[in-house]
KOLMI-523763 format. One record per residue (C-alpha): y, z, x. Coordinates in steps of 0.001 Angstrom, whole numbers, plus 500000, padded with zeros to 6 digits. Each point is the difference from the previous one (the first is absolute). Layout:
N
@north = Y up = Z east = X $
...
REM end
This chain:
228
@north = 573287 up = 387057 east = 706043 $
@north = 503305 up = 501852 east = 499797 $
@north = 501651 up = 498113 east = 497166 $
@north = 503769 up = 499635 east = 499950 $
@north = 501510 up = 499023 east = 496649 $
@north = 503668 up = 500520 east = 500804 $
@north = 502224 up = 497296 east = 501494 $
@north = 502378 up = 502765 east = 501092 $
@north = 497249 up = 501557 east = 502121 $
@north = 499283 up = 496847 east = 502043 $
@north = 501923 up = 501148 east = 503143 $
@north = 498142 up = 503334 east = 499990 $
@north = 496624 up = 498259 east = 499654 $
@north = 500838 up = 497697 east = 502910 $
@north = 501047 up = 502994 east = 502105 $
@north = 496776 up = 501868 east = 499184 $
@north = 497836 up = 496952 east = 500762 $
@north = 501714 up = 499460 east = 503346 $
@north = 499547 up = 503674 east = 500853 $
@north = 496293 up = 500059 east = 499054 $
@north = 499435 up = 496800 east = 501961 $
@north = 501189 up = 501765 east = 503171 $
@north = 497557 up = 502910 east = 499649 $
@north = 496358 up = 500433 east = 500951 $
@north = 498310 up = 503383 east = 499561 $
@north = 496822 up = 501076 east = 498150 $
@north = 501942 up = 502619 east = 498012 $
@north = 502878 up = 497749 east = 498913 $
@north = 499666 up = 497374 east = 497250 $
@north = 499250 up = 496525 east = 501376 $
@north = 501799 up = 496894 east = 498811 $
@north = 497510 up = 497183 east = 499357 $
@north = 502420 up = 497364 east = 498797 $
@north = 502752 up = 499079 east = 497569 $
@north = 499793 up = 498220 east = 496665 $
@north = 502984 up = 498205 east = 498454 $
@north = 499721 up = 499388 east = 496255 $
@north = 502804 up = 498808 east = 497731 $
@north = 502490 up = 500681 east = 502751 $
@north = 498887 up = 503600 east = 500435 $
@north = 498438 up = 501385 east = 503185 $
@north = 496965 up = 502270 east = 499747 $
@north = 498341 up = 501825 east = 502893 $
@north = 496240 up = 499748 east = 500487 $
@north = 498611 up = 503078 east = 501747 $
@north = 496613 up = 501354 east = 500993 $
@north = 498036 up = 501450 east = 497073 $
@north = 499593 up = 503766 east = 499700 $
@north = 496863 up = 500455 east = 497909 $
@north = 500494 up = 503762 east = 499588 $
@north = 503306 up = 499819 east = 498149 $
@north = 502802 up = 502355 east = 500950 $
@north = 499889 up = 503604 east = 501182 $
@north = 501755 up = 501248 east = 496862 $
@north = 497067 up = 498792 east = 497872 $
@north = 497474 up = 501844 east = 502184 $
@north = 502065 up = 503201 east = 499983 $
@north = 500293 up = 500040 east = 496209 $
@north = 496405 up = 498984 east = 499241 $
@north = 498428 up = 503463 east = 499901 $
@north = 496634 up = 498577 east = 499006 $
@north = 499650 up = 498767 east = 503595 $
@north = 499238 up = 502492 east = 502773 $
@north = 502585 up = 499904 east = 502786 $
@north = 498540 up = 501496 east = 503177 $
@north = 502325 up = 501799 east = 502421 $
@north = 498842 up = 497777 east = 502845 $
@north = 501066 up = 496948 east = 497950 $
@north = 503402 up = 501535 east = 499256 $
@north = 500566 up = 500803 east = 503675 $
@north = 498821 up = 496535 east = 501091 $
@north = 502380 up = 498387 east = 497496 $
@north = 502811 up = 502201 east = 501327 $
@north = 499133 up = 498793 east = 503497 $
@north = 499986 up = 496340 east = 498923 $
@north = 503422 up = 500315 east = 498335 $
@north = 501445 up = 501721 east = 503074 $
@north = 498668 up = 497208 east = 502229 $
@north = 501519 up = 497351 east = 497766 $
@north = 503379 up = 501741 east = 499914 $
@north = 499932 up = 500671 east = 503729 $
@north = 499472 up = 496278 east = 500553 $
@north = 502928 up = 499114 east = 497712 $
@north = 502228 up = 502522 east = 501785 $
@north = 498932 up = 498564 east = 503361 $
@north = 501484 up = 496727 east = 498709 $
@north = 503198 up = 501863 east = 498975 $
@north = 499171 up = 499562 east = 496310 $
@north = 500615 up = 502768 east = 497451 $
@north = 497850 up = 499562 east = 496873 $
@north = 502345 up = 501879 east = 497602 $
@north = 497636 up = 499906 east = 497009 $
@north = 496812 up = 501743 east = 501089 $
@north = 498148 up = 501226 east = 496890 $
@north = 496387 up = 500407 east = 498891 $
@north = 500512 up = 496838 east = 497919 $
@north = 500774 up = 498027 east = 503179 $
@north = 496954 up = 501171 east = 501959 $
@north = 497151 up = 497576 east = 499344 $
@north = 496322 up = 500730 east = 500619 $
@north = 497233 up = 497813 east = 501333 $
@north = 496401 up = 501195 east = 499530 $
@north = 497216 up = 498429 east = 502071 $
@north = 496286 up = 499837 east = 498997 $
@north = 499350 up = 503355 east = 501709 $
@north = 502721 up = 501536 east = 497755 $
@north = 502314 up = 500588 east = 502961 $
@north = 503608 up = 500007 east = 498807 $
@north = 502808 up = 498402 east = 502002 $
@north = 503595 up = 500589 east = 498897 $
@north = 502653 up = 497346 east = 500498 $
@north = 503752 up = 500359 east = 499613 $
@north = 501283 up = 497430 east = 497525 $
@north = 503190 up = 498909 east = 498229 $
@north = 502516 up = 499356 east = 502760 $
@north = 502614 up = 498767 east = 497540 $
@north = 502456 up = 502772 east = 500885 $
@north = 499116 up = 500258 east = 503696 $
@north = 502831 up = 499474 east = 502448 $
@north = 500366 up = 499499 east = 503744 $
@north = 502216 up = 502356 east = 501982 $
@north = 501145 up = 500059 east = 503608 $
@north = 499339 up = 503725 east = 500507 $
@north = 497373 up = 501991 east = 498059 $
@north = 501612 up = 503331 east = 500876 $
@north = 503589 up = 499125 east = 499136 $
@north = 500966 up = 501015 east = 496478 $
@north = 501540 up = 496959 east = 498333 $
@north = 501869 up = 499492 east = 496734 $
@north = 497290 up = 497757 east = 498595 $
@north = 499818 up = 499242 east = 496295 $
@north = 498190 up = 502624 east = 497920 $
@north = 496798 up = 498366 east = 498771 $
@north = 496493 up = 501118 east = 499169 $
@north = 498147 up = 502030 east = 497379 $
@north = 501725 up = 503325 east = 499171 $
@north = 496910 up = 502276 east = 499962 $
@north = 499137 up = 498970 east = 503578 $
@north = 503525 up = 499650 east = 501328 $
@north = 501156 up = 502244 east = 502861 $
@north = 502700 up = 502595 east = 499147 $
@north = 502552 up = 498331 east = 502261 $
@north = 499511 up = 496722 east = 498113 $
@north = 500309 up = 501659 east = 496580 $
@north = 503231 up = 501631 east = 501162 $
@north = 501388 up = 496647 east = 501158 $
@north = 500190 up = 501115 east = 503637 $
@north = 499331 up = 497814 east = 503055 $
@north = 496273 up = 499896 east = 500798 $
@north = 497537 up = 498698 east = 502576 $
@north = 496255 up = 499385 east = 500395 $
@north = 499266 up = 503662 east = 499223 $
@north = 500591 up = 499116 east = 496323 $
@north = 496626 up = 498199 east = 500094 $
@north = 498387 up = 503170 east = 501359 $
@north = 501176 up = 502009 east = 496980 $
@north = 498675 up = 497355 east = 497596 $
@north = 496704 up = 500104 east = 501896 $
@north = 499900 up = 503770 east = 499519 $
@north = 500388 up = 499603 east = 496232 $
@north = 497138 up = 497481 east = 499946 $
@north = 497842 up = 502546 east = 501853 $
@north = 500963 up = 502683 east = 497454 $
@north = 498814 up = 497680 east = 497235 $
@north = 496672 up = 499534 east = 501788 $
@north = 499512 up = 503686 east = 500767 $
@north = 500617 up = 501300 east = 496469 $
@north = 499073 up = 496771 east = 498152 $
@north = 503188 up = 500186 east = 497979 $
@north = 502784 up = 497542 east = 499240 $
@north = 503118 up = 500063 east = 502181 $
@north = 502050 up = 500837 east = 496895 $
@north = 501644 up = 503447 east = 500586 $
@north = 498502 up = 501116 east = 496682 $
@north = 496659 up = 499992 east = 501826 $
@north = 500867 up = 500191 east = 503711 $
@north = 502131 up = 503155 east = 500509 $
@north = 503381 up = 499254 east = 501596 $
@north = 502962 up = 502088 east = 501125 $
@north = 503610 up = 499614 east = 498856 $
@north = 500906 up = 498283 east = 503279 $
@north = 497309 up = 497332 east = 499353 $
@north = 497420 up = 501447 east = 502380 $
@north = 496450 up = 501123 east = 499143 $
@north = 499484 up = 503519 east = 498654 $
@north = 497409 up = 501058 east = 502570 $
@north = 498967 up = 503206 east = 498217 $
@north = 499499 up = 498403 east = 496595 $
@north = 498308 up = 496952 east = 501502 $
@north = 497657 up = 502191 east = 502048 $
@north = 498509 up = 501264 east = 496719 $
@north = 499026 up = 496416 east = 499165 $
@north = 498402 up = 499472 east = 503407 $
@north = 497766 up = 503019 east = 500484 $
@north = 497028 up = 497979 east = 501295 $
@north = 502077 up = 497840 east = 502361 $
@north = 499246 up = 500398 east = 503727 $
@north = 502856 up = 502192 east = 501235 $
@north = 500869 up = 497761 east = 502948 $
@north = 500319 up = 496976 east = 497681 $
@north = 502226 up = 501985 east = 497642 $
@north = 502278 up = 501064 east = 502873 $
@north = 500030 up = 496409 east = 501259 $
@north = 501247 up = 498921 east = 496565 $
@north = 502650 up = 502702 east = 499737 $
@north = 501379 up = 499002 east = 503412 $
@north = 500674 up = 496534 east = 498588 $
@north = 501746 up = 501395 east = 496906 $
@north = 502678 up = 502036 east = 501773 $
@north = 503439 up = 499529 east = 498447 $
@north = 501683 up = 499746 east = 503405 $
@north = 499008 up = 496583 east = 501423 $
@north = 500472 up = 501255 east = 503568 $
@north = 497086 up = 502412 east = 499480 $
@north = 497618 up = 497291 east = 498773 $
@north = 497600 up = 498514 east = 502557 $
@north = 499919 up = 496293 east = 500835 $
@north = 496964 up = 497927 east = 499041 $
@north = 499093 up = 499854 east = 503671 $
@north = 499855 up = 503817 east = 499999 $
@north = 498033 up = 499977 east = 496745 $
@north = 497277 up = 497726 east = 501363 $
@north = 499075 up = 502570 east = 502668 $
@north = 499882 up = 502772 east = 497389 $
@north = 497961 up = 498057 east = 497427 $
@north = 497423 up = 499062 east = 502656 $
@north = 499476 up = 503714 east = 500719 $
@north = 499637 up = 500752 east = 496271 $
REM end
């Protein structure tokens, strides 16, 4: 249950519930129902028994195989590609908002959650003066600078999530090396990722380019991640 304790947040909860109710994809959080208690609306979603990706990344007592990291990257890309196909920009993609389901065979499935800041647009490629929302460590440079942005902002956030997985570090710039223009310091980060498959590392860096025009779309990324 996603509990909402604020009366002021009621319109946003209703918007998120309506949005989730229109979606159906194995890598996007499923709405199961709505509970109204004391005048407040709470969303009931599918249960993710593996917690969130951030917890797995930071729990160094648990082995995190490269095949699992790449499969999770694939799942996230599929979820985001589906949202973009519906002209929805997530705008708050973080490792906290990626939930994990683990089946009896220990296979991990990643699902994109928390659509509270997601918004529909008419054109995914057109840069629009949308409100600046999201979590700063994952936010695309154009968003941080208050510039118009498009769906490629989600691609940058995705790249930061992949960096977290690759190096098993927090997105905080104190741990994940960043440049002054809010990009990723590829040289410094490479030292944290010496055992990463080179094609997966390049895949990640392509997503983290400061210039949104140079970032691939999620449709492009799906072809690349399948090869990896």
